[in-house]
N, C-alpha and C positions, 0 to 999 in steps of 0.2 A: 418562627425563629429566624432572626436576621443574620446576615453574614457581615463579617468585618471587611471593610473596604479601605485600601490604602492606595494613594497615588503618590509615587515617589519619582522625583526627577533628580538629575545630578546635583542640582542646587540645594534641594531640601525635600522633606516630606510635605507635600502640599495639602493632603487630605487624609484623615484617619477617623473613620466613623462607622457605625453600624448602619446597614441599609437592607431593604427588602429585595432589591434587584439592581444590577448594574448592566447597562447596555453599552458595549464597546465597539469601536470600528476595527474589526478583525481584517487581516490582509485579504481574506477571501469572502468577506461580508460581515455584517454586524452580528454580534453574538451577545447573549444575555447570560450573566452569572447570577444564580439564585441559590438559596440554601439547598443543600444536598446535591449540588451539581457534581457530576463526575470530575475527577481531577483532570486538568487540561492546561497546557501551556501553548500560547499562540502569539504570533507576530501581530502587531497593530500597524495600521496605516494611519495617516493623518486624518483626524476627524474628532467628533465630539463624543465624550463619555458622559452618559446621563445616569445619574444616581437617583433611584426611586426610594421614596418613603411612602409605603402604601401604594396607591395608584398614581401618585403625583411625582413629577420630576422635581426633586428638591435641590439638586446641585448639577451644574454642567461645567465641564472642563474641556478645553481643546488640548489634544495631544498630537504632537507632530510625528509620532511613530513610537515604537518600542515593543515591549512584550507584556503579556498578562499571564499570571499564574493563578489558576483557580483550583480550589479545593472545596469540599462540601460545606465548609464554614468560613472560608477566607478568599478574598480576591485581591491580589496585589498587582498593581499596574506600574511597571517600570518604564516610565516615559522618557523619550529622548529630551523632550521639553514639554511642560504642561503649564497652562494658563487658565484661570477662570474665564469662561466665555464672556462675561460682562466686561472684562479688561482688554479684550481684543480690539485692535484698530485695523479696520479694512484698509485705510490709507497706507499705514506702515507695511501691511502685507502686500499690497499692490506694488509698492516700491521694491520690495524684496523680489516679487515675482518678475518684475521688469528686468532686474539684474540677473536673475536665474535664466530667463529666456535669452538674454543677450549672451550669457556664458554658454548656453546650449548652442546657439547659432554659431558661435565662434569655436566651439569644441571640435576636436579631431573626431570625425564620424567613424573612424576605424577603432576608436577606443571605447568599446561597448561598455565595459564596467563603469567608466566615468560618465557616459551618457545615461546609464541606468540610475546612477546616484543623482544626477541632475533631474531626471524624470521623476524620481521619488520625491525630491525636494519641491519640484513644481506642483505635483499632485497635492502634497501636504499644504503648500501655501495657498493653492486654489481652495482647498477645503477650509482653511483658516479664513479666507476672504468671505466665503459663503456663510460660515458660522458667525463672523462679525456682523455681516449684513442682517442675518436672521435675528441676532441679539439686539440690534439697534431698535430703540423705541419707535413705534409707528408715529409718523408725523401727520397731523391733521391739516387739511387744506381749507 
């Protein structure tokens, strides 16, 4: 019995389909949602959501953070921003990371809440770079 999976960002519903399992980047570690999972709501960190059909990863999305709401038959991911992994650009993410690192270096080190926000954004962008590099087709030499 599959579960209904939805990935929703502020812009649109990006994905809505039945799946056998979803592995998400929880703030305290990866977690899987499967049929009959106990109800749970958790915070997400930047990372890749993998949606399984059988034993195969059928869909991969990068989320920059957000929340997931799991029930025994449904998993809704409310992402701050979500993109299919195949559409990620490591170059664009590296440019954003450079800007974030510059902002962090120039930030008031006594403003801990602002530093925390910048650190979260840098972590998410680093995860995006890694996901984009892992999604790039292997090049033959």
